[in-house]
C-alpha positions in Angstrom: 0.0 0.0 0.0 1.5 3.3 -1.0 1.3 6.1 1.7 2.0 9.9 1.2 4.3 11.4 3.8 3.1 13.0 6.8 2.9 17.0 6.9 6.1 18.5 7.5 8.1 15.0 6.8 10.2 15.2 3.8 11.2 12.3 1.6 14.8 11.7 1.1 16.4 14.1 -1.7 17.3 12.8 -4.7 20.9 13.6 -3.9 20.9 11.5 -0.7 19.4 8.6 -2.7 22.3 9.1 -5.1 24.9 9.0 -2.2 23.4 5.9 -0.7 23.9 4.3 -4.1 27.4 5.5 -4.1 28.1 4.0 -0.9 26.6 0.7 -1.9 28.5 0.5 -5.0 32.0 1.9 -3.6 31.9 -0.7 -0.9 30.3 -3.6 -2.8 27.3 -3.9 -0.1 24.5 -6.1 -0.6 20.9 -5.4 -0.1 20.8 -6.8 3.5 23.4 -4.1 4.6 21.8 -0.9 5.7 23.1 2.5 4.4 22.2 5.4 6.6 23.4 9.2 5.8 22.4 11.8 8.4 23.1 15.4 8.6 24.0 16.7 12.1 24.6 20.3 13.4 28.4 20.4 14.6 28.7 22.7 17.5 32.4 22.5 17.8 34.7 25.6 17.2 36.2 25.5 13.7 33.4 23.1 12.7 31.2 24.0 9.5 27.7 24.3 10.9 26.5 21.0 9.3 28.2 17.7 8.9 27.2 14.5 7.3 27.6 11.1 8.8 27.5 8.0 6.8 26.9 4.7 8.7 27.1 1.3 7.3 25.5 -1.8 9.2 25.4 -5.3 8.3 22.9 -8.0 9.4 25.4 -9.3 12.0 25.4 -6.0 13.9 28.9 -4.8 12.7 28.8 -0.9 12.0 31.2 1.3 10.2 30.8 5.3 10.5 32.4 8.1 8.7 32.0 11.7 9.4 32.4 14.4 6.8 32.5 18.0 7.5 30.1 19.2 4.7 26.2 19.3 4.3 25.2 16.2 2.5 24.0 18.5 -0.4 27.5 19.6 -0.9 29.1 16.4 -0.7 30.2 15.0 -4.3 30.5 11.2 -5.4 34.4 11.7 -5.5 34.8 13.3 -1.9 32.6 10.5 -0.9 34.9 7.8 -2.6 38.1 9.3 -1.4 36.8 9.4 2.3 35.1 5.8 2.2 37.9 4.0 0.6 40.8 6.0 2.3 39.3 4.8 5.7 37.8 1.5 4.5 36.8 -1.0 7.1 39.0 -4.0 7.6 
C-alpha cells in the first residue's frame, strides 16, 4: 500500500539517494546491509554548521561510520569515494 508522507516529513532528496547508491557501489554492499546518511549540526569550534555522517550496518550488527565535515547536499561522489576508500573498514 502506497502512503503519502505525513505533513512536515520530507522524503529523502534525490541527492541523498544518489549518495546512498554510491556508498553501496563503492563498498560492494549487498541489499541486507543498511546505509544511513544523516546531517547533524556541528557545535565544535572551527567545524562547519552541518556535517554528514555515513553509517553502514550489516545484518550481523557490525557498523562502520564516517564523518564528513560538509553538508550532504555539498558532498560529491568523488569526496565520498576518497573518504570511504581511504578509511575502508577491515
